N, C-alpha and C positions, 0 to 999 in steps of 0.2 A: 509908685512904683509903675504899676499896671497901666496906668495913665500914659506914662511915658513911651509904652510898646504900642499902645493904640494910635492908629493914625487920626490926626486933628479933624474936628469936626468942622464943615465950613457950610454954614448955612445957606449962603447964596448959592451955592454950588449943590447941594441937595435941592434947592429951588429947580434950577435949572435942568436937574436929571429928571424931576418929575414932571416937567414940561415935555421934556424930550420924550418919556415913556408915554405920556399922554397922547402926543402928536402922533407917535409911531400907530398908535390904537384908532387914530381918526377914520382912515379908511374902511374900518369893520366896525366903529361905534359912533362914528360921526363929531361933531363940535364938540366941545368939554368947557368948563370952568371948574375953579376950586371952591367947594364949599367953606373950606378951612385949609389950613397949612397941609393936610394930608389927602384928605376926601376929594377924590375927582369925580365930578357928576357928569355924563353924556347924556342930556336932555333927550336926544332925538330915539335913544335906544333905550333908556330909563334905566340904564346901568350905573352902577356906582362901584368906584375902585379904592379901597382904603391903599394909600400907597406910603410905604415907609422904607426907610434907608437905614445903612449899617456900613459904617468904616470896619477895616481890618484890625483885628487884635492879635499882634504877632506873638505876644507872649503865650497866648493861651490856643494860638490858630483857631481863632472861630470869630464870629458875628454874632451880635446879639441886637434884637429889636425891641422897643417897649410898646404894648398896646394899651392908649388910656382906656380907662374905665367905660368912658362912654359907650366905648367899641366892644366891649365884651362883656359888661354886666348884665345885659337885658337881651333882646334879640339883635342879631347881628346886625347892623342899618347897611351892610353895602353887601353886593354880588359877587366882589372878588377881593383876594388880599394880594396885593404886590410888595414883595419883599426885595428890595432892590440891595444890592452887596457890591463893593468895592472888590475886585477880584485882586488876589495877591501880586500880580505882575502888572496891575493897571488897568484900566478899563472898568466897565463896570457890567453886571448882568443882573437879570432877577428870574425870582419866580411867581407863578401866578397862581394862585389857588382859588378854588370856588369857594363859597362861603359855607358850605356844606364842611370841605376839608379843612377850611382856615378855624372853623367852631371847633372841630375834633382835633387839632394841633393847640389851639389856646385852650382848650379843658383841662390838658395834660400840663400845661406850662406854670410855672409858680409864677408870684409876684417879686417885685422888686424890693429892696430892702424896706422901704416904707409901706409896702402893701397894696399899693396901688395900681401900678403897671403891671400886665402879663408881660414876661420876659420871655420871648423866641430867642433860642439859643441853637445855632448850627456850628458845628466844631468839625476840624479835619482831624479824624483819628489816625493817631500813630500806627496802629496795627495794619492798616492797609491803605494810609493817605486818602479815603475817600469822605468828601464832605456830608455828615446827615444832622437832621435835628436832632438835638440832645434829647427832646422828650416823644419822638415819634422816628424810630430809625428805620421803620417800615417804608416811610417816602420816599421816594427814589429822586433825590435831589439831583444828581448828576443829569439822568434822561430829563427833567422838567427844566431846567437852567436855560435860559435864554441871554444871549448876547444882546446888550443895549447901546454899549460903545465898545469898540474893538479894543483889545490889549495893546499896549505899548509894545513897539518892536524892541528886543533886545538886541544889543549893540554887540 
């Protein structure tokens, strides 16, 4: 039943969004390529960004991202973690965490049902309507969120 309330995943759209995100960083970090589906390499600057995507789960008012073991079991092999997420009203935004911030957050997160991927959850809390990481409520999600695609205009 929960799957019905989560917006469908579209791998091609997610790939397009990752490319758009990387392209937006070209002025600062230079040309880029993908080491795999989610790890973006910027050879000129020597930076690596793990870039993962989440659609919005309407039933639970949350987003969740899975971090594969190769990115958290040993030393974190990236400089930044980009959490791209679908906005509630359309469009996309992202949070960019340093490796230190990502390591701290990942350390607190649990694993998925199979015990493999670390699961980062960000929820909109009913008490105040503010999105926060479930495992690190002190992180200022609102202040750190940046728009990637503008929201759809409401009619």
